[in-house]
C-alpha positions as CSV (number, residue, x, y, z in Angstrom):
1,M,96.1,-9.4,1.7
2,I,92.5,-10.1,0.7
3,Y,92.2,-10.6,-3.1
4,L,88.9,-10.3,-4.7
5,A,90.0,-12.4,-7.7
6,H,93.3,-13.7,-8.9
7,G,94.9,-15.1,-12.1
8,P,98.2,-16.8,-12.7
9,R,100.4,-13.7,-12.1
10,V,98.2,-10.9,-10.7
11,A,95.3,-10.3,-8.4
12,I,92.9,-7.5,-7.8
13,R,91.9,-6.0,-4.4
14,Y,90.4,-2.8,-3.1
15,I,92.6,0.3,-2.7
16,S,93.2,1.6,0.9
17,L,95.0,4.3,2.8
18,Q,97.8,1.8,3.5
19,D,98.7,1.9,-0.2
20,F,99.7,5.6,-0.1
21,E,103.5,5.2,0.2
22,E,103.8,2.6,-2.6
23,L,101.5,4.4,-4.9
24,A,103.2,7.7,-4.3
25,V,106.5,6.3,-5.5
26,L,104.8,4.7,-8.5
27,H,103.0,7.9,-9.4
28,E,106.3,9.9,-9.0
29,E,108.2,7.7,-11.3
30,S,105.3,7.6,-13.8
31,A,104.4,11.3,-13.7
32,E,105.3,11.9,-17.4
33,L,103.4,8.8,-18.6
34,L,100.3,9.5,-16.5
35,A,99.9,13.2,-17.1
36,R,99.5,12.8,-20.8
37,W,96.5,10.4,-20.5
38,M,94.9,11.0,-17.1
39,P,93.2,13.9,-15.5
40,G,94.4,14.7,-11.9
41,A,97.6,12.7,-12.3
42,P,99.9,12.1,-10.5
43,I,98.9,11.7,-6.9
44,T,102.0,12.3,-4.8
45,T,100.8,13.9,-1.5
46,Y,98.8,12.3,1.3
47,D,96.1,15.0,1.0
48,D,95.7,14.2,-2.7
49,F,95.5,10.5,-2.0
50,E,92.9,11.1,0.8
51,R,90.8,13.2,-1.6
52,Y,91.2,10.4,-4.3
53,L,90.0,7.7,-1.9
54,A,87.1,9.8,-0.6
55,R,85.4,9.4,-4.0
56,F,85.0,5.6,-3.2
57,D,83.0,6.2,0.0
58,G,79.7,6.4,-1.9
59,P,78.0,3.9,-4.2
60,L,79.0,5.5,-7.5
61,H,82.7,4.6,-7.6
62,E,85.0,1.7,-6.7
63,G,88.8,1.7,-6.6
64,F,91.0,-1.4,-7.1
65,L,94.6,-2.2,-7.4
66,I,96.2,-4.9,-9.7
67,C,99.0,-6.6,-7.7
68,L,101.5,-9.3,-8.2
69,R,100.0,-12.4,-6.8
70,D,103.2,-13.7,-5.2
71,T,104.5,-10.5,-3.7
72,G,101.6,-8.1,-3.5
73,A,103.4,-5.4,-5.3
74,I,101.2,-2.9,-7.0
75,V,101.4,-3.0,-10.8
76,G,98.3,-1.0,-11.8
77,R,95.1,0.5,-10.7
78,V,91.6,0.4,-11.9
79,N,88.5,2.4,-11.0
80,I,84.9,1.6,-11.8
81,N,83.3,5.0,-12.1
82,N,79.8,6.4,-12.5
83,I,78.0,3.3,-11.6
84,I,74.4,3.3,-12.7
85,R,72.0,0.7,-11.3
86,G,68.4,-0.1,-12.2
87,T,67.8,-0.8,-15.8
88,H,71.3,0.1,-16.9
89,Q,73.6,-1.8,-14.5
90,C,76.7,-0.1,-16.1
91,A,79.8,1.8,-15.4
92,T,82.9,3.4,-16.8
93,I,86.3,2.2,-16.1
94,G,89.6,4.1,-15.8
95,Y,92.9,2.4,-15.4
96,S,96.6,3.0,-15.4
97,A,99.9,1.1,-15.6
98,F,103.1,2.4,-14.1
99,A,106.3,3.1,-15.9
100,S,108.2,0.3,-14.0
101,T,105.6,-2.4,-14.7
102,A,104.2,-1.5,-18.1
103,R,104.3,-3.8,-21.1
104,R,104.4,-7.1,-19.2
105,G,100.8,-8.1,-19.6
106,Y,99.8,-7.4,-16.0
107,L,97.0,-5.0,-16.9
108,T,95.6,-7.3,-19.5
109,E,95.3,-10.0,-17.0
110,G,94.2,-7.6,-14.2
111,L,91.4,-6.0,-16.4
112,G,90.2,-9.4,-17.3
113,L,89.8,-10.2,-13.7
114,L,88.1,-6.9,-13.0
115,V,85.7,-7.4,-15.8
116,A,84.7,-10.9,-14.5
117,Y,84.3,-9.4,-11.0
118,A,82.2,-6.5,-12.2
119,F,79.9,-8.8,-14.1
120,G,79.8,-11.3,-11.2
121,E,80.0,-9.9,-7.7
122,M,79.0,-6.4,-8.7
123,A,76.1,-7.6,-10.9
124,L,76.9,-5.0,-13.6
125,H,75.9,-5.7,-17.2
126,R,78.0,-3.2,-19.2
127,L,81.4,-1.6,-18.8
128,E,82.6,1.3,-20.9
129,A,86.1,2.8,-21.5
130,N,86.9,6.1,-23.1
131,I,90.4,6.3,-24.6
132,Q,92.3,9.0,-26.4
133,P,92.9,7.9,-30.1
134,S,96.6,8.5,-29.8
135,N,96.9,6.2,-26.8
136,T,97.6,3.1,-28.8
137,A,98.9,1.1,-25.8
138,S,95.6,1.6,-24.1
139,L,93.5,0.8,-27.2
140,N,95.5,-2.4,-27.8
141,L,94.9,-3.3,-24.1
142,I,91.2,-2.8,-24.1
143,K,90.9,-4.8,-27.4
144,R,92.8,-7.7,-25.8
145,V,90.3,-7.7,-22.9
146,G,87.3,-8.0,-25.3
147,F,86.0,-4.5,-25.5
148,Q,84.5,-3.3,-28.8
149,R,84.6,0.2,-30.3
150,E,81.3,1.9,-30.2
151,G,82.1,5.5,-31.3
152,Y,84.0,8.7,-31.1
153,S,83.4,11.6,-28.7
154,P,85.1,15.0,-29.7
155,N,86.3,17.1,-26.8
156,F,85.2,14.5,-24.3
157,Q,87.4,15.1,-21.3
158,F,89.8,17.8,-20.0
159,V,93.2,16.1,-19.8
160,D,96.7,17.6,-19.6
161,G,95.5,21.2,-20.2
162,A,93.0,20.7,-23.1
163,W,89.7,19.1,-24.1
164,R,90.7,15.7,-25.7
165,D,88.8,13.5,-28.1
166,H,88.2,9.9,-27.0
167,E,87.1,6.7,-28.6
168,R,84.2,4.9,-26.8
169,W,84.7,1.3,-26.1
170,A,82.4,-1.2,-24.2
171,I,81.9,-4.8,-23.1
172,T,78.8,-6.5,-21.9
173,V,78.2,-9.7,-20.0
174,E,77.0,-11.4,-23.2
175,M,80.4,-10.6,-24.9
176,T,82.1,-12.6,-22.2
177,E,80.0,-15.7,-22.1
178,P,81.3,-18.7,-24.1
179,E,79.2,-19.5,-27.2
180,A,76.9,-22.5,-26.9
181,G,77.5,-25.2,-29.3
């Protein structure tokens, strides 16, 4: 496996067609968890998975997996979406844990790796995350990674059958650099 970055317990890598079977099982067991927070969840058929992967063929989206470093088992996924280059150098992230691997700190470590990769290899300057106010686990996660709340967007995204409000969170390169002194 080719990892893009790794930490003590997890690593990140690009998603591929070979991941379908493992992800289908994870999505199936996590269907209730994912449907509440994510549009288009879960992905359980090969056709759905191919359509999902097709969005990463262009320059606007990148798809990653968070895997256990020692076994390669998938413990989460992260997308960098709506990449804007030029004077913005920013993107929006979306991520999910799975029922069997949640609440173990894997996403905290993995998102930290992803932020460093996005600001380093991808040369982005800013990442944003939009989170439903009632998703306290996700809000706590994004805070641990260093994102700061910037605002509130009513009726922001259609999820689980309705337009949902979201909080806007962001992190910039400067927020990840150690203070001089």
